[in-house]
C-alpha positions as CSV (number, residue, x, y, z in Angstrom):
1,X,-136.7,104.7,104.0
2,X,-134.8,102.8,106.6
3,X,-136.8,100.8,109.1
4,X,-135.3,100.9,112.5
5,X,-136.0,98.0,114.9
6,X,-138.8,99.3,117.1
7,X,-142.2,98.4,118.3
8,X,-145.1,100.1,116.6
9,X,-147.4,101.9,119.0
10,X,-150.9,103.3,118.6
11,X,-153.7,104.0,121.0
12,X,-156.6,101.4,120.9
13,X,-159.1,104.2,120.6
14,X,-157.4,105.3,117.3
15,X,-158.0,102.0,115.6
16,X,-160.4,101.8,112.7
17,X,-161.3,98.6,110.8
18,X,-162.9,99.2,107.4
19,X,-161.6,96.3,105.3
20,X,-159.1,93.3,105.4
21,X,-156.6,95.4,103.4
22,X,-156.8,98.3,105.9
23,X,-156.3,95.8,108.7
24,X,-153.1,94.6,107.3
25,X,-151.8,98.2,107.2
26,X,-152.8,98.9,110.8
27,X,-150.1,99.4,113.4
28,X,-150.1,97.1,116.3
29,X,-151.3,98.6,119.6
30,X,-149.5,98.4,122.9
31,X,-150.8,96.2,125.7
32,X,-150.4,96.3,129.4
33,X,-148.9,92.9,130.1
34,X,-147.2,93.6,133.5
35,X,-147.8,90.9,136.2
36,X,-147.2,90.5,139.9
37,X,-145.7,87.1,140.5
38,X,-143.2,85.4,142.7
39,X,-140.8,82.6,142.0
40,X,-141.9,79.0,142.5
41,X,-140.9,77.9,146.0
42,X,-141.5,74.1,145.7
43,X,-139.8,71.7,143.3
44,X,-141.7,70.9,140.1
45,X,-142.2,67.2,139.4
46,X,-140.7,65.6,136.3
47,X,-143.9,65.3,134.3
48,X,-144.9,68.9,134.8
49,X,-141.3,70.0,134.2
50,X,-141.4,68.4,130.7
51,X,-144.0,71.0,129.8
52,X,-142.8,74.0,131.8
53,X,-142.6,76.1,128.8
54,X,-146.4,76.0,128.5
55,X,-146.9,77.1,132.1
56,X,-148.4,80.5,133.3
57,X,-146.2,82.8,135.4
58,X,-149.1,84.0,137.6
59,X,-150.8,80.6,138.3
60,X,-147.8,78.3,138.2
61,X,-145.0,80.7,139.3
62,X,-143.0,79.5,136.3
63,X,-142.2,82.0,133.4
64,X,-143.8,79.9,130.7
65,X,-145.8,81.2,127.6
66,X,-149.3,80.7,129.2
67,X,-150.2,78.2,126.5
68,X,-153.0,76.3,128.3
69,X,-154.6,79.7,129.1
70,X,-154.3,80.7,125.5
71,X,-156.1,77.6,124.3
72,X,-159.0,78.3,126.7
73,X,-159.2,81.8,125.1
74,X,-159.6,80.5,121.6
75,X,-161.8,77.5,122.6
76,X,-164.7,77.3,120.1
77,X,-163.2,79.8,117.7
78,X,-162.7,78.8,114.0
79,X,-159.1,78.3,112.8
80,X,-157.5,77.8,109.4
81,X,-154.7,75.4,108.7
82,X,-151.2,77.0,108.5
83,X,-148.2,75.5,106.7
84,X,-145.0,75.8,108.8
85,X,-141.6,75.5,107.1
86,X,-138.9,74.1,109.4
87,X,-135.5,74.8,107.8
88,X,-133.2,72.5,109.6
89,X,-131.1,69.4,109.6
90,X,-133.7,66.9,108.7
91,X,-136.8,65.6,110.5
92,X,-138.1,62.1,111.4
93,X,-141.4,62.5,109.6
94,X,-142.3,59.0,110.6
95,X,-142.3,59.9,114.3
96,X,-145.5,59.0,116.1
97,X,-146.1,62.6,117.1
98,X,-145.3,64.2,113.7
99,X,-146.5,61.7,111.0
100,X,-150.1,63.0,111.2
101,X,-149.3,66.7,110.8
102,X,-147.2,66.7,107.7
103,X,-147.5,69.0,104.8
104,X,-148.0,67.0,101.6
105,X,-147.3,68.4,98.1
106,X,-150.5,67.2,96.4
107,X,-149.2,68.5,93.0
108,X,-146.5,65.8,93.1
109,X,-147.0,62.1,92.4
110,X,-144.9,60.1,94.9
111,X,-142.1,57.9,93.6
112,X,-142.5,58.5,89.9
113,X,-139.2,60.3,89.6
114,X,-140.9,63.0,87.6
115,X,-141.2,66.7,88.5
116,X,-144.9,66.8,88.2
117,X,-145.5,70.3,89.5
118,X,-142.5,71.7,87.4
119,X,-141.0,73.5,90.3
120,X,-137.5,72.0,89.6
121,X,-137.7,69.5,92.5
122,X,-138.5,65.9,91.7
123,X,-140.9,64.0,94.1
124,X,-140.8,66.8,96.7
125,X,-143.7,65.3,98.7
126,X,-142.8,66.4,102.2
127,X,-140.2,69.1,101.4
128,X,-136.8,69.2,100.0
129,X,-133.1,68.4,101.0
130,X,-130.7,71.1,99.8
131,X,-127.8,69.1,101.4
132,X,-127.7,66.6,98.6
133,X,-126.1,63.2,98.5
134,X,-127.8,59.9,98.0
135,X,-130.1,59.9,101.0
136,X,-127.6,60.9,103.7
137,X,-126.5,64.5,103.5
138,X,-123.0,65.7,103.1
139,X,-121.1,67.0,106.1
140,X,-119.7,70.6,106.0
141,X,-116.9,72.8,107.1
142,X,-117.4,75.9,109.2
143,X,-117.8,79.0,107.2
144,X,-114.5,80.4,108.5
145,X,-112.8,77.2,107.3
146,X,-114.2,77.7,103.8
147,X,-113.2,81.4,103.8
148,X,-109.6,80.7,105.0
149,X,-109.2,77.8,102.5
150,X,-110.3,80.0,99.7
151,X,-107.4,82.4,100.2
152,X,-104.8,80.2,101.8
153,X,-103.3,78.8,98.6
154,X,-103.0,82.2,97.1
155,X,-101.4,84.1,100.1
156,X,-99.9,81.6,102.6
157,X,-96.3,82.5,103.4
158,X,-96.6,86.0,102.0
159,X,-96.4,89.4,103.7
160,X,-98.2,92.6,102.7
161,X,-95.1,93.7,100.9
162,X,-95.1,90.5,98.7
163,X,-98.6,91.1,97.1
164,X,-99.5,93.6,94.3
165,X,-101.5,96.7,95.2
166,X,-104.6,95.3,93.6
167,X,-104.5,92.3,95.9
168,X,-103.7,94.0,99.2
169,X,-107.4,94.2,100.2
170,X,-107.8,90.4,99.6
171,X,-104.6,89.8,101.6
172,X,-106.0,91.7,104.6
173,X,-109.1,89.5,104.4
174,X,-106.8,86.4,104.3
175,X,-105.0,87.6,107.5
176,X,-108.4,88.1,109.3
177,X,-109.6,84.7,108.2
178,X,-106.3,83.0,109.1
179,X,-106.4,84.4,112.6
180,X,-110.1,83.5,113.1
181,X,-109.6,80.0,111.8
182,X,-106.7,79.3,114.0
183,X,-108.4,80.7,117.0
184,X,-111.5,78.6,116.3
185,X,-109.8,75.3,115.4
186,X,-107.1,75.3,118.1
187,X,-109.2,73.6,120.7
188,X,-110.5,70.9,118.2
189,X,-107.0,70.0,117.1
190,X,-105.8,69.8,120.7
191,X,-108.7,67.5,121.5
192,X,-108.1,65.3,118.5
193,X,-104.4,65.0,119.5
194,X,-105.4,63.9,122.9
195,X,-108.1,61.5,121.6
196,X,-105.5,60.0,119.2
197,X,-103.1,59.4,122.2
198,X,-105.9,57.6,124.1
199,X,-106.9,55.6,121.0
200,X,-103.2,54.4,120.8
201,X,-103.3,53.4,124.4
202,X,-106.6,51.4,123.9
203,X,-105.1,49.7,120.7
204,X,-102.1,48.5,122.8
205,X,-104.3,47.1,125.5
206,X,-106.7,45.5,123.0
207,X,-103.7,43.9,121.2
208,X,-102.5,42.4,124.5
209,X,-106.0,41.1,125.5
210,X,-106.7,39.9,122.0
211,X,-110.2,41.4,122.1
212,X,-112.0,44.8,122.3
213,X,-114.6,43.4,124.6
214,X,-113.3,43.6,128.1
215,X,-114.4,44.8,131.6
216,X,-112.7,46.6,134.4
217,X,-112.0,43.3,136.1
218,X,-110.2,42.0,132.9
219,X,-108.0,45.1,133.0
220,X,-107.2,44.7,136.6
221,X,-106.2,41.1,136.0
222,X,-103.5,42.0,133.4
223,X,-100.0,41.0,134.5
224,X,-97.1,42.2,132.4
225,X,-93.5,43.2,132.8
226,X,-93.7,45.7,130.0
227,X,-93.5,49.1,131.7
228,X,-95.2,51.0,128.8
229,X,-98.1,48.5,128.8
230,X,-98.3,48.8,132.6
231,X,-98.8,52.6,132.3
232,X,-101.3,52.2,129.5
233,X,-103.4,49.6,131.5
234,X,-103.3,52.0,134.5
235,X,-104.6,54.8,132.3
236,X,-107.5,52.7,130.9
237,X,-108.3,51.4,134.4
238,X,-108.6,55.0,135.4
239,X,-111.0,55.7,132.5
240,X,-113.1,52.7,133.3
241,X,-113.2,53.6,137.0
242,X,-114.8,56.9,136.0
243,X,-117.5,55.1,134.1
244,X,-116.0,55.3,130.6
245,X,-115.9,52.3,128.3
246,X,-114.0,51.5,125.1
247,X,-117.3,51.4,123.1
248,X,-118.2,54.9,124.3
249,X,-114.7,56.2,123.6
250,X,-114.7,54.6,120.1
251,X,-118.1,56.1,119.3
252,X,-117.0,59.6,120.3
253,X,-113.6,59.3,118.7
254,X,-115.1,58.2,115.4
255,X,-117.6,61.1,115.5
256,X,-114.8,63.6,116.1
257,X,-112.5,62.0,113.5
258,X,-115.1,62.3,110.8
259,X,-115.9,66.0,111.7
260,X,-115.1,68.1,108.6
261,X,-115.6,71.5,110.4
262,X,-111.9,72.4,110.2
263,X,-110.9,70.2,107.2
264,X,-109.4,72.7,104.7
265,X,-109.3,70.2,101.9
266,X,-112.8,68.9,102.1
267,X,-115.4,69.8,99.4
268,X,-118.9,68.7,100.3
269,X,-120.3,70.1,97.1
270,X,-118.6,67.2,95.2
271,X,-121.3,65.1,96.9
272,X,-124.1,67.7,96.6
273,X,-123.4,68.3,93.0
274,X,-124.0,72.1,92.6
275,X,-121.9,75.2,92.3
276,X,-122.1,76.9,95.7
277,X,-120.9,80.2,94.3
278,X,-123.8,80.4,91.8
279,X,-127.2,81.4,93.4
280,X,-128.9,80.6,90.0
281,X,-127.8,77.0,90.1
282,X,-130.9,75.9,92.0
283,X,-131.7,72.4,90.8
284,X,-129.8,70.2,93.3
285,X,-130.4,68.0,96.3
286,X,-133.2,65.4,96.7
287,X,-136.5,64.7,98.4
288,X,-134.9,62.8,101.3
289,X,-136.0,65.1,104.1
290,X,-135.3,62.5,106.9
291,X,-131.6,62.1,107.1
292,X,-129.6,59.9,109.6
293,X,-130.6,59.7,113.2
294,X,-127.7,62.0,114.2
295,X,-128.6,64.6,111.6
296,X,-132.4,64.7,112.2
297,X,-132.3,64.8,116.0
298,X,-132.1,68.6,116.1
299,X,-134.7,69.1,113.4
300,X,-137.1,66.6,114.9
301,X,-136.8,68.3,118.3
302,X,-137.5,71.7,116.8
303,X,-140.4,70.5,114.7
304,X,-142.1,68.8,117.8
305,X,-141.9,72.0,119.8
306,X,-144.0,73.8,117.1
307,X,-146.5,71.2,116.1
308,X,-146.3,67.8,117.7
309,X,-149.8,66.3,117.5
310,X,-152.0,67.7,120.3
311,X,-154.9,65.2,119.9
312,X,-153.3,61.7,119.8
313,X,-152.8,61.5,123.6
314,X,-149.2,60.3,123.3
315,X,-145.8,61.9,123.8
316,X,-146.2,65.6,124.0
317,X,-148.3,68.6,122.7
318,X,-146.8,71.1,120.3
319,X,-147.6,74.7,120.6
320,X,-149.8,74.9,117.4
321,X,-152.9,72.8,116.8
322,X,-154.0,73.3,113.2
323,X,-150.7,73.3,111.3
324,X,-148.8,71.2,108.7
325,X,-145.0,70.5,108.8
326,X,-142.9,71.2,105.7
327,X,-139.4,69.9,106.1
328,X,-136.6,71.8,104.3
329,X,-133.1,70.5,104.9
330,X,-130.4,73.1,104.7
331,X,-128.5,72.8,108.0
332,X,-125.6,70.4,107.9
333,X,-123.1,69.1,110.5
334,X,-121.1,72.3,110.1
335,X,-122.1,75.7,109.0
336,X,-125.0,76.2,106.6
337,X,-124.3,77.7,103.2
338,X,-125.8,81.1,102.4
339,X,-127.1,79.7,99.1
340,X,-128.9,76.8,100.8
341,X,-130.5,79.1,103.3
342,X,-131.7,81.5,100.7
343,X,-133.1,78.7,98.5
344,X,-134.7,76.9,101.4
345,X,-136.6,80.0,102.4
346,X,-137.8,80.6,98.8
347,X,-138.8,76.9,98.5
348,X,-140.9,77.2,101.8
349,X,-142.4,80.5,100.6
350,X,-143.3,79.1,97.1
351,X,-145.0,76.1,98.6
352,X,-147.3,78.0,100.9
353,X,-145.6,78.3,104.3
354,X,-146.8,81.3,106.3
355,X,-144.3,80.8,109.2
356,X,-140.7,79.6,108.7
357,X,-138.5,78.6,111.7
358,X,-134.8,79.0,111.4
359,X,-132.9,77.5,114.3
360,X,-129.4,77.9,113.0
361,X,-126.7,80.6,112.7
362,X,-123.0,81.3,112.2
363,X,-120.5,84.1,112.7
364,X,-119.4,84.5,109.1
365,X,-121.4,85.1,105.9
366,X,-119.7,85.5,102.5
367,X,-123.0,86.1,100.6
368,X,-125.4,87.7,102.9
369,X,-127.1,89.5,100.0
370,X,-128.6,86.1,98.9
371,X,-130.3,85.6,102.2
372,X,-131.4,89.3,102.4
373,X,-133.1,88.9,99.1
374,X,-134.8,85.8,100.3
375,X,-136.0,87.7,103.5
376,X,-137.5,90.3,101.2
377,X,-139.1,87.7,99.1
378,X,-140.7,86.2,102.2
379,X,-141.9,89.7,103.2
380,X,-143.4,90.4,99.8
381,X,-145.3,87.1,100.2
382,X,-146.4,87.8,103.8
383,X,-144.4,85.1,105.4
384,X,-143.0,85.5,109.0
385,X,-139.4,84.3,109.6
386,X,-138.5,83.3,113.2
387,X,-134.7,83.0,113.9
388,X,-132.7,81.7,116.9
389,X,-130.4,84.4,118.3
390,X,-127.5,81.9,118.8
391,X,-125.8,80.1,121.7
392,X,-122.5,82.0,122.1
393,X,-123.4,84.1,125.2
394,X,-122.5,87.2,123.2
395,X,-124.0,90.6,122.4
396,X,-125.1,90.4,118.8
397,X,-125.5,94.2,118.7
398,X,-121.7,94.1,118.6
399,X,-120.7,90.6,117.5
400,X,-121.7,89.2,114.0
401,X,-124.4,86.6,113.9
402,X,-125.9,85.5,110.5
403,X,-128.4,85.5,109.1
404,X,-129.9,88.7,110.4
405,X,-132.4,91.3,109.1
406,X,-130.0,94.3,109.7
407,X,-126.7,94.2,107.9
408,X,-125.4,97.1,110.0
409,X,-127.0,95.8,113.2
410,X,-129.2,98.9,113.4
411,X,-131.4,99.3,110.4
412,X,-133.9,96.5,109.6
413,X,-134.3,95.9,105.8
414,X,-137.5,94.0,106.4
415,X,-140.2,93.8,109.0
416,X,-141.1,90.1,108.9
417,X,-138.2,88.6,111.0
418,X,-138.3,88.1,114.7
419,X,-135.1,87.0,116.6
420,X,-135.4,85.0,119.8
421,X,-133.2,84.6,122.8
422,X,-133.4,81.7,125.2
423,X,-134.6,81.7,128.8
424,X,-134.8,79.2,131.6
425,X,-137.7,78.2,134.0
426,X,-136.1,80.4,136.8
427,X,-138.1,83.4,137.7
428,X,-135.1,85.2,139.2
429,X,-131.7,86.5,138.2
430,X,-131.0,83.2,136.3
431,X,-133.9,83.8,133.9
432,X,-131.7,84.3,130.7
433,X,-130.1,81.0,129.5
434,X,-126.4,81.1,130.4
435,X,-125.6,80.4,126.7
436,X,-128.0,82.7,125.0
437,X,-127.0,85.5,122.7
438,X,-128.6,88.9,123.5
439,X,-128.8,92.4,122.1
440,X,-131.0,95.4,122.8
441,X,-131.4,96.1,119.1
442,X,-131.0,92.6,117.5
443,X,-132.8,90.2,119.9
444,X,-136.6,90.9,119.9
445,X,-137.8,88.7,122.7
446,X,-136.9,85.8,125.0
447,X,-138.7,82.4,125.0
448,X,-138.3,79.1,126.8
449,X,-135.1,77.4,125.7
450,X,-133.6,75.4,128.6
451,X,-134.5,71.8,129.2
452,X,-137.2,71.8,126.6
453,X,-138.9,68.4,126.1
454,X,-139.7,67.4,122.6
455,X,-139.6,64.7,119.9
456,X,-136.4,63.1,118.8
457,X,-136.0,60.2,116.2
458,X,-137.4,56.7,116.6
459,X,-140.5,57.7,118.5
460,X,-138.5,59.0,121.5
461,X,-138.4,62.3,123.5
462,X,-135.7,64.2,125.2
463,X,-134.9,67.6,126.8
464,X,-132.6,69.9,124.8
465,X,-131.1,73.3,125.5
466,X,-130.6,76.2,123.0
467,X,-132.1,79.3,121.3
468,X,-132.8,76.5,118.7
469,X,-135.6,75.5,121.2
470,X,-136.7,79.1,122.0
471,X,-137.2,80.0,118.3
472,X,-139.8,77.3,117.6
473,X,-141.8,78.3,120.8
474,X,-142.2,81.7,119.1
475,X,-142.8,80.1,115.8
476,X,-145.6,78.0,117.4
477,X,-147.3,81.1,118.8
478,X,-147.0,82.9,115.5
479,X,-148.7,79.9,113.9
480,X,-151.5,80.1,116.4
481,X,-152.1,83.7,115.6
482,X,-152.0,83.1,111.8
483,X,-154.4,80.2,112.3
484,X,-157.1,82.0,114.4
485,X,-156.6,85.4,112.9
486,X,-155.5,84.9,109.3
487,X,-156.4,88.6,108.5
488,X,-153.2,89.8,110.2
489,X,-150.0,90.3,108.2
490,X,-146.6,88.8,109.0
491,X,-145.4,92.2,110.2
492,X,-148.4,92.5,112.5
493,X,-148.0,89.0,114.0
494,X,-144.3,89.9,114.7
495,X,-145.2,93.1,116.6
496,X,-148.1,91.4,118.4
497,X,-145.8,88.8,119.8
498,X,-143.3,91.5,120.8
499,X,-145.9,93.9,122.3
500,X,-147.8,91.2,124.2
501,X,-144.8,89.6,125.9
502,X,-144.6,89.6,129.7
503,X,-142.2,92.4,130.9
504,X,-139.5,91.3,133.3
505,X,-138.3,94.2,135.4
506,X,-135.8,92.4,137.7
507,X,-132.1,92.4,137.4
508,X,-130.8,89.3,135.5
509,X,-127.4,87.8,135.0
510,X,-126.0,88.8,131.6
511,X,-124.9,85.6,129.7
512,X,-121.1,85.2,129.6
513,X,-120.4,88.1,131.8
514,X,-119.3,86.3,135.0
515,X,-122.0,87.6,137.4
516,X,-122.6,90.9,135.9
517,X,-126.3,91.9,136.0
518,X,-128.6,94.2,134.0
519,X,-132.3,94.7,133.3
520,X,-133.7,92.3,130.8
521,X,-134.8,95.4,128.8
522,X,-131.1,96.0,128.0
523,X,-130.7,92.4,126.6
524,X,-133.6,92.6,124.0
525,X,-135.7,95.1,122.1
526,X,-138.8,94.4,124.2
527,X,-137.4,93.4,127.6
528,X,-140.2,90.8,127.5
529,X,-140.7,87.0,127.4
530,X,-143.1,85.2,125.2
531,X,-146.8,85.0,126.2
532,X,-149.2,83.1,123.9
533,X,-152.3,84.2,125.8
534,X,-151.5,87.8,125.7
535,X,-150.6,87.5,122.0
536,X,-154.0,85.9,121.1
537,X,-155.9,88.5,123.2
538,X,-154.1,91.3,121.4
539,X,-154.6,89.8,118.0
540,X,-158.3,89.5,118.8
541,X,-158.6,93.1,119.8
542,X,-157.1,94.1,116.5
543,X,-159.4,92.0,114.4
544,X,-162.5,92.7,116.4
545,X,-161.9,96.3,117.3
546,X,-162.1,95.7,121.1
């Protein structure tokens, strides 16, 4: 039987609670969550803005998730610890706001280089790194680069008439991949060409000065009869006049030059050490879940949103208050591999995670079946998966966005995945984030994802934008529900979050559509935004038959 993306509805009066098992099979009721609110008229101060996502629409005139109100509702109620798997780029587990909320694999003895729990992963104390390498993870290509490279050697320079009948289908794929790769990579190569030209200009100026340490005044003091050098100095003076420096340029140039996204010849798995085409080749990677500062920034920010320590009176407060962080590295600088994602989900499930956040995505997926099976495995083990909708300002009812829970974009194969779009703090037509993907069938709900304050490496904090930030807001609320109401299933938690969101009736700007407007209900399944208070109230009604 096909499960179509929808919201389960049943009248509260029809509910009957006879046992825990019957509760898990009970459909989620609807809830009147409409509000009467106006947009905030006065500017919000910086301290308050750092936590706008926790605000309440009615009392604060900011479309946050009503988190403070939610905590008042559960005050004094017992809660159980929930393990949260964060599948991401790596996490600074030594951060002041995360170090005390870590999941620890007590079946493993730290540092003895022995797989004590016999799960195939040696010394996996805080999680696992599927990106391999000696400590620092390997960079990656984009998926379209990998797909194009796979067929390029075989078909480059040929036409459809040149290939045998039994290879024509493959040739058509090659043409699709070739066109997509060239469209995607064009801007990058143009940028690198321009950066290389600028680097040459800097090199000539540095050679003339005899040092790479110079100021605007040093440049302006250069006297030369070399016409070419005069033009180069003028160009560098222009850059410095706009606030750029050689050090900043060099850092940016080096970061772009080492980018492997479009490198057709790069093979990251020589570093990782596995066969990426074999889903049964599972023993690879290492226990290094931290990564470099650049790699772990995204994962650290995501983790802090969900469960930064709420009791240490420093930094910030995460959404969940009785949770443990399991770090699973599977998201590289480039597109994640289907195999790594599937195994990361299975690892988190096998080690007790009840909520898994997935703030990543891509437009191509050569082995989606591996991820689909992992989704089903998570559903079988009652684990909720929360996924970011993506930042391409596109309709993912039409455009591909992987991973997803509906291969045909219509029929869900599982009921334990919730997909999240990003919204801003603006309670007006600008509510949806300008970058957020959307879809009336494939985005379930919107959550705060613009200027979200959270942890970053080295005990620091910053504001980031992205559906990557909206997804952990929902994962945090899911964790709260599973902590205070552990009787509820992953599917029920999903529908509680969807049914309890705050409906937004106004016309809003459609991301990427140049001023075109529509109802929020046409941009997501629910037409609602996340509300933690409503979610806990609805969960309480289900469990206690209210």
